[in-house]
C-alpha positions, 0 to 999 in steps of 0.5 A: 046346575040349572038346565039353561046354564048347562045348555049355555056351557054345552053351546060354548063348548061346541063353539070353542071346539069348532073354532079349535077344529078350524084352526087345526085344519088351517095349521095342518094344511097351511095354504099360506105357508105360515107354519110349515112347508107344503104337504107333499100330497095336498093339491095347493092352490097358489094364486094370491101373491100378497098373502102367499108370497111371504110364507113361500119365502120362509118355507120353500127350499130354494137358492134363487128367487125370481122377482118382479111384476107380471113381466115374470108371470110366464116364466117356468122356474124349471128353466132356471134348473135346466139352464143354470142349475138353480133351484128358483122360486117365483115370488112376483107381484103384479104391478110391483113397486120397489117397496113390494120388492123390498118387503119380500127381500126382507123376508127372503134374506131374514130366512135364507141369509147367505144361502141365496145365490141369485136374485133375478128382478124384472125392472119396470122403469115406470114403477120406480118413480113410485113413492118409496113406501108405496105398495101396488096393493095394500098388503096383509101386514100380519102375514109379513111380520113375525107376530104369531098372535095376529095370525088369528086373521089367518086361522079364522078366515072363511076365504082361506078355509073354503077357497084354499083348503076345501075347494082344491080338494074337490076340484082338481083344476084348482091345483097349481103347478109349482113351476108355473106360479101365477101363470097368466090365463092367456093361451097361445091363441091370444099371442097374435098381432090381431089380438094385440091391436084389437085391444090397444088404445094409443096414449093421448098425445102430449103437447110439451116434451117431458124434462129429461130428468123428470124421473131421476129423483124418484129412481134415486130415492127408490134405489137408495131406500128399497134396492141398494141396501140389499145389494150392499148387505149381501155381497155373496148374492148376485143380483141380476136386474133386467129391463123387460122387452115391452112391445113396440107399442109401448114405445109408441105411447112413449113417443106420443107422450113425448117422454123418450128423453126422460125414459132413456135418461131413466134407464141410463141413470138406473144402469149406471148406479146398479153397475157400480156394484160387483155383485150386480149384472144388468140386462136389457131386452127392450131394443131386441127388434126380433122380439119387440117388433113382432106383435105375434110375441104378445098377448097385449102391448107389454106381456110376452109369450113364454118362449121369450121368457125361456130365451131370457133365462138362456141369456142370463147364462150366456150373457146375451143382452147384458149391459156393461160399463163399456156398452150400456150407453151404446145400447140405450142410444140404439134403443132411442134410435129404434123408438124415435125412428120406427114407422108406427103407422105401418104397424096397422098394415097387414092387421091379420099377419 
């Protein structure tokens, strides 16, 4: 064999060995959990919802799931164990659209089936007007499907190797607390009225009132395409939907944009449809004045402190804030009264209180 051929063969052999070594490392550590459960001793970094949620849905041990947008970010899943005796995993998507929830529920139920006791889903009513096939961000399809051959994009991914395998090994601060996945960066000092008002920009005022049924068709389509099929297919699972307590500034924007009738109708319609199922419970925290009218509970005009999250978990157990066929009309009438009658100008009094 000529020297040049030997060198070429050696080079190819070394290159192949290198690729095989990279693939072996990724499969062994598996930071996106495509092949096995997390290694007990590895300091996993979990911060990529789009890429890591599907693997966690398949590989982690759990009997309940917390779904939703960044409105779920400050929840500690240990609380569900302490308060309700549930082993819960958080599989949130920032800005989640209903299709995002459907995508992950496909994997959850395909993997766990009838063993899923409860699904807790934060419902951002504004997101339910999205196109039924739209996701908030493009998803890496190869991590969501069952095709093992397209995982080459995962096995030979520089970002996976450097940021999710090597970096957590050398930097202990990269390690994620599994009970507080996707925890926001805000510390307690950011949860102040002064901080919220400093960055809050009121919505532009609309000239005309939005039609009352403006959002209904979008909600109906998303419920029918992305939510109700799971409720109907899994009567053994209890679905707990809840409307997060956005601050009073959110309702200031609603009033300025003349959307109050449309938003209340939106909530009313969604609640009516969901409560038609025996395995569904619905909670509303949007008219809880102790929370929403105290801007010291917030880091911005919608994101609330972990203490509020803990309170919500306790409500799931004790029933406080739950909507029923008998009371939901009155609750939304109270919410309308709060939003329409609030003195928004007075919010700016005592800025630093």
